[in-house]
KOLMI-796525 format. One line per 8 residues: number of its first residue (from 0); their letters; for each residue y, x, z of C-alpha. Coordinates in steps of 0.25 Angstrom, whole numbers, padded with zeros to 4 digits, always signed. Example, Ala and Ser with C-alpha at 12.3 -4.5 7.8 and 13.67 -1.06 7.14 Angstrom:
2
0> as> -0018,+0049,+0031; -0004,+0055,+0029
This chain:
401
0> mklierkf> -0052,-0001,+0085; -0046,+0012,+0084; -0035,+0014,+0074; -0038,+0024,+0063; -0026,+0033,+0061; -0020,+0033,+0047; -0014,+0047,+0048; -0008,+0046,+0034
8> ytqkiepy> +0002,+0036,+0039; +0004,+0040,+0053; +0007,+0054,+0049; +0018,+0049,+0039; +0024,+0040,+0050; +0024,+0049,+0062; +0035,+0058,+0057; +0045,+0046,+0057
16> idaglikv> +0042,+0043,+0072; +0055,+0043,+0080; +0062,+0047,+0067; +0073,+0036,+0067; +0066,+0027,+0056; +0058,+0014,+0057; +0044,+0016,+0052; +0039,+0005,+0043
24> lvgqrrvg> +0025,+0004,+0039; +0023,-0005,+0027; +0010,-0010,+0019; +0001,-0021,+0017; -0005,-0029,+0028; -0017,-0022,+0035; -0015,-0009,+0029; -0014,-0002,+0043
32> kscimrql> +0001,-0002,+0046; -0001,-0007,+0060; -0012,+0002,+0063; -0004,+0014,+0059; +0008,+0009,+0067; -0001,+0007,+0079; -0006,+0022,+0077; +0008,+0027,+0078
40> rdrlsqds> +0011,+0018,+0090; -0002,+0023,+0097; +0002,+0037,+0095; +0016,+0035,+0100; +0011,+0027,+0112; +0004,+0040,+0117; +0017,+0045,+0122; +0021,+0040,+0135
48> dtrciyid> +0036,+0041,+0132; +0035,+0031,+0120; +0035,+0016,+0120; +0029,+0009,+0108; +0032,-0006,+0105; +0022,-0013,+0095; +0025,-0026,+0089; +0014,-0032,+0080
56> kedfafsd> +0019,-0044,+0072; +0005,-0048,+0068; +0002,-0050,+0083; +0005,-0063,+0089; +0010,-0057,+0102; +0023,-0053,+0093; +0024,-0066,+0086; +0037,-0069,+0094
64> iqtakdli> +0044,-0057,+0087; +0050,-0064,+0075; +0064,-0059,+0073; +0072,-0046,+0074; +0077,-0051,+0088; +0063,-0053,+0093; +0059,-0039,+0089; +0071,-0033,+0095
72> dcveaqld> +0069,-0040,+0108; +0054,-0037,+0108; +0057,-0022,+0106; +0068,-0020,+0115; +0061,-0027,+0127; +0050,-0016,+0125; +0058,-0003,+0123; +0057,+0007,+0134
80> prkknflf> +0070,+0015,+0135; +0062,+0027,+0142; +0053,+0029,+0130; +0053,+0031,+0115; +0051,+0018,+0109; +0042,+0015,+0097; +0042,+0001,+0090; +0031,-0004,+0081
88> idevqein> +0032,-0017,+0074; +0020,-0022,+0065; +0023,-0031,+0053; +0038,-0031,+0056; +0041,-0040,+0044; +0036,-0051,+0052; +0049,-0051,+0061; +0061,-0057,+0055
96> efeialrs> +0072,-0048,+0052; +0064,-0036,+0058; +0073,-0026,+0051; +0085,-0030,+0060; +0077,-0028,+0073; +0072,-0014,+0067; +0086,-0010,+0063; +0091,-0014,+0077
104> lhakarcd> +0080,-0006,+0085; +0081,+0006,+0075; +0096,+0006,+0077; +0094,+0007,+0093; +0084,+0018,+0091; +0076,+0013,+0103; +0063,+0013,+0096; +0056,+0020,+0084
112> ifctgsna> +0051,+0009,+0075; +0038,+0007,+0067; +0035,-0006,+0059; +0025,-0011,+0049; +0027,-0022,+0038; +0018,-0028,+0027; +0029,-0034,+0018; +0036,-0024,+0009
120> kmlsgela> +0047,-0033,+0004; +0051,-0038,+0018; +0050,-0024,+0024; +0058,-0017,+0012; +0069,-0027,+0012; +0071,-0028,+0027; +0069,-0013,+0029; +0078,-0009,+0018
128> tglsgryi> +0089,-0018,+0021; +0089,-0017,+0037; +0083,-0004,+0039; +0087,+0005,+0028; +0086,+0020,+0031; +0080,+0016,+0045; +0065,+0015,+0041; +0054,+0023,+0034
136> efeihald> +0042,+0015,+0027; +0028,+0019,+0027; +0018,+0012,+0018; +0005,+0010,+0024; -0007,+0008,+0014; -0022,+0003,+0016; -0032,+0014,+0018; -0033,+0024,+0008
144> yteflrfh> -0047,+0030,+0004; -0048,+0041,+0014; -0043,+0031,+0025; -0053,+0021,+0021; -0064,+0031,+0022; -0059,+0035,+0036; -0057,+0020,+0041; -0071,+0016,+0036
152> kledsdes> -0078,+0029,+0040; -0083,+0032,+0026; -0085,+0045,+0018; -0078,+0048,+0005; -0088,+0043,-0006; -0088,+0034,-0018; -0094,+0023,-0009; -0082,+0024,+0000
160> lnlyfsyg> -0072,+0024,-0011; -0079,+0011,-0017; -0078,+0005,-0003; -0063,+0009,-0003; -0061,+0003,-0017; -0068,-0010,-0012; -0062,-0013,+0001; -0049,-0005,+0001
168> gmphlarl> -0041,+0001,+0013; -0037,-0010,+0023; -0039,-0003,+0036; -0045,-0015,+0043; -0057,-0014,+0035; -0062,-0003,+0043; -0064,-0014,+0054; -0071,-0024,+0045
176> glnselvd> -0080,-0014,+0038; -0082,-0014,+0023; -0089,-0027,+0022; -0084,-0034,+0009; -0084,-0048,+0015; -0076,-0044,+0028; -0067,-0035,+0019; -0064,-0046,+0009
184> eylrnlys> -0061,-0057,+0019; -0051,-0047,+0027; -0044,-0043,+0014; -0043,-0057,+0009; -0037,-0061,+0022; -0028,-0049,+0022; -0023,-0053,+0008; -0020,-0068,+0012
192> tillkdit> -0012,-0062,+0024; -0004,-0054,+0015; -0002,-0065,+0005; +0002,-0075,+0016; +0010,-0066,+0026; +0017,-0056,+0016; +0018,-0063,+0003; +0018,-0078,+0003
200> arlglrni> +0024,-0081,+0017; +0034,-0070,+0017; +0039,-0071,+0003; +0037,-0086,+0001; +0028,-0085,-0011; +0021,-0098,-0014; +0011,-0096,-0025; +0000,-0090,-0017
208> lflerlss> -0010,-0093,-0027; -0003,-0085,-0038; +0000,-0074,-0028; -0015,-0073,-0025; -0018,-0073,-0040; -0008,-0062,-0043; -0014,-0054,-0032; -0027,-0055,-0038
216> fvadnigs> -0021,-0052,-0052; -0015,-0039,-0047; -0028,-0035,-0039; -0036,-0037,-0052; -0026,-0029,-0060; -0022,-0017,-0051; -0019,-0005,-0060; -0015,-0013,-0072
224> lfsatsis> -0001,-0014,-0078; +0004,-0028,-0078; +0017,-0035,-0076; +0022,-0048,-0070; +0025,-0053,-0084; +0011,-0051,-0088; +0005,-0058,-0076; +0015,-0070,-0079
232> kylksqke> +0010,-0070,-0094; -0005,-0070,-0089; -0002,-0081,-0079; +0005,-0090,-0089; -0007,-0088,-0099; -0016,-0093,-0087; -0007,-0106,-0086; +0000,-0100,-0073
240> pistssil> +0014,-0097,-0076; +0020,-0088,-0065; +0034,-0081,-0068; +0035,-0066,-0069; +0045,-0066,-0058; +0035,-0074,-0049; +0024,-0064,-0052; +0033,-0052,-0048
248> hylramqn> +0037,-0059,-0035; +0023,-0061,-0031; +0019,-0046,-0035; +0031,-0041,-0027; +0026,-0050,-0015; +0012,-0043,-0016; +0019,-0030,-0016; +0027,-0033,-0004
256> afiinrlp> +0015,-0037,+0004; +0009,-0023,-0001; -0003,-0030,-0008; +0000,-0023,-0021; +0008,-0012,-0026; +0016,-0011,-0039; +0016,+0001,-0048; +0027,+0002,-0059
264> rfdirgks> +0025,+0010,-0072; +0032,+0023,-0074; +0036,+0030,-0087; +0032,+0044,-0085; +0040,+0049,-0096; +0053,+0041,-0094; +0052,+0042,-0079; +0055,+0027,-0077
272> ffetqeky> +0048,+0015,-0072; +0044,+0003,-0081; +0048,-0011,-0077; +0036,-0018,-0083; +0022,-0018,-0079; +0016,-0011,-0067; +0003,-0010,-0059; -0001,-0015,-0046
280> yfediglr> -0011,-0010,-0035; -0016,-0016,-0022; -0012,-0010,-0009; -0027,-0011,-0004; -0039,-0011,-0014; -0047,-0020,-0004; -0037,-0031,-0004; -0036,-0030,-0020
288> nalvgrnl> -0052,-0031,-0020; -0052,-0043,-0010; -0043,-0051,-0020; -0050,-0049,-0033; -0064,-0044,-0028; -0071,-0031,-0025; -0076,-0026,-0039; -0076,-0011,-0039
296> aqdiakie> -0085,-0010,-0052; -0074,-0018,-0059; -0061,-0014,-0052; -0064,+0001,-0048; -0053,+0007,-0058; -0043,-0003,-0053; -0046,+0000,-0038; -0047,+0015,-0040
304> enavylhl> -0033,+0015,-0046; -0028,+0006,-0035; -0033,+0016,-0025; -0026,+0028,-0032; -0013,+0020,-0032; -0015,+0017,-0017; -0018,+0032,-0013; -0006,+0037,-0021
312> rklgykls> +0003,+0027,-0014; -0002,+0031,+0000; +0001,+0045,-0003; +0016,+0041,-0006; +0017,+0041,-0021; +0026,+0032,-0029; +0017,+0027,-0040; +0019,+0021,-0054
320> vgnlgnae> +0011,+0019,-0067; +0014,+0030,-0077; +0017,+0026,-0091; +0017,+0037,-0102; +0018,+0030,-0115; +0005,+0023,-0118; -0002,+0031,-0106; -0002,+0026,-0092
328> idfvaqkg> -0003,+0034,-0079; -0010,+0026,-0068; -0001,+0033,-0057; +0012,+0041,-0057; +0013,+0045,-0042; +0027,+0051,-0037; +0031,+0056,-0024; +0043,+0064,-0023
336> sqqlyfqv> +0043,+0074,-0034; +0028,+0073,-0036; +0023,+0065,-0047; +0008,+0063,-0050; +0000,+0055,-0061; -0013,+0048,-0059; -0023,+0042,-0068; -0034,+0033,-0062
344> syliadek> -0048,+0031,-0069; -0061,+0025,-0064; -0070,+0034,-0071; -0066,+0045,-0082; -0079,+0042,-0089; -0076,+0046,-0104; -0066,+0055,-0111; -0058,+0043,-0115
352> trqrefgn> -0055,+0040,-0101; -0052,+0054,-0098; -0043,+0055,-0109; -0035,+0043,-0105; -0034,+0046,-0090; -0031,+0061,-0092; -0024,+0059,-0105; -0013,+0050,-0099
360> lkkipdnf> -0010,+0060,-0088; -0009,+0072,-0099; +0002,+0064,-0106; +0011,+0065,-0094; +0022,+0075,-0097; +0023,+0082,-0084; +0016,+0091,-0075; +0014,+0082,-0062
368> pkyvvsmn> +0000,+0081,-0057; -0010,+0071,-0064; -0023,+0065,-0059; -0034,+0057,-0064; -0042,+0049,-0053; -0055,+0044,-0056; -0069,+0039,-0050; -0077,+0048,-0058
376> pfnpggne> -0090,+0051,-0051; -0087,+0065,-0048; -0075,+0073,-0043; -0067,+0076,-0055; -0058,+0087,-0049; -0052,+0097,-0058; -0041,+0093,-0068; -0039,+0091,-0083
384> dgithchi> -0026,+0097,-0089; -0020,+0097,-0075; -0024,+0083,-0072; -0033,+0081,-0059; -0045,+0072,-0060; -0049,+0067,-0046; -0059,+0057,-0040; -0053,+0045,-0034
392> rdflkktd> -0059,+0048,-0020; -0053,+0062,-0021; -0040,+0056,-0025; -0040,+0046,-0014; -0042,+0057,-0003; -0030,+0064,-0008; -0018,+0065,+0002; -0009,+0071,-0008
400> f> -0007,+0076,-0023
C-alpha cells in the first residue's frame, strides 16, 4: 500500500537534514512515526550519491542488534565512504545503551541519523544525558481531522466529524476501514501492546489491574480537574487503598508511553502554575473510546474538548488550564510571545451558556486573542467584544492562529 505523505511533519524535519543534528521522532506507538521516517528515506534514496541504512527493531531480521556495540558494528559494515550516508533506526529504545552508539556515530560524522521512539521517559533521560545538544526532537501525533479526511477519502461534514470523534486518528484504520468491530479489536490490541511493552515491562509496574482501572478512570474524566490525592481518597472509599505516590507513578508511566497528556493549571493574573489539580487528555480519541465505550451522545463534550487540545498541541502550542479567580479558561495556549485563550462548548443553546463561555474570556485583563469553539449547527463566525466564535470543524482545519 502506498504511503500517504504527512507533509506537516516531513516539511518540519527536512530543514534539519544534513544539519549536524540527530533527528528523533517521538510519539505513541502506531501514530505513524515509522511511515514518516520511511518517506524521508525514500526521498533521500532517489539520489544515486546517497546510501540509506534502515534498521527496524520491530522486524525480527534485526533482533540480533541488542547493544550499542551491535548497532555500531551493523552500521559500520554498511557505510559507503563514497556516498553521503543516512542512518534510520526505528524504535531505538529497544537497543540497550543506544545513546552511546548514537553519540559515537554522530561524533565521527559518517552518517546523518534519524530515529524513532515510543517511550518518553527512556528517550528523554538517555538523550538528555548522552546526547545533549546533539539532537532535535519532533513529536508525532495521530491523524488530525484534515488528515483523517484525506486518509479515509471523506468530505468535510458533520458526519465525517462524528466518524473522527468515534474512531480517532490512528493511521492504520485507513487499511481496516471504519468498521466498529475491526477498529475496536485493533485499538484494544494496540492498548495491550503499549501496556505490556512501554509501561509494565519497561518500568516494572506490577499492578496491571489497577493500571487498567486508572486508564479507564482518566478516559472517563478527560477535561475534568482532579488530583492523585482525590483519586486515592475515592479508591479508599471503594475499599481499594492505593497511595498518592503510586497513583502519580502510574500516571507518569501512562504519560511516558504517550497514552495521556497532563495539563497543569495556570494563574492568569499571577502568571504562575499551580501545584495541585490538573487535567488529562488522551493522545488518541479512538483509543480512549475503545477503553470506555463509544458513546457520542453522552461524551460528545469531552471528546470535542480533547480534539481541541490535540489540535493546539499539534500546532506547537504549550497548553495549560487558565485560572482566573472563580473562572476557568479551558486552554491558555502559548508559543513564543503569542498567547491565546480558548473556551470549548458543545452547544451554546441559551443565554446562560453564552454568558459563561464568553463572560469568562471577557474577564481576562489583556488584549491577547480569545476564541469560543462550539458545535452549534451553523457557522457562528463573527465576534463578540473581540472574542471570535468558531465552529469546531472550522477550528480543526486551521493551520495557524
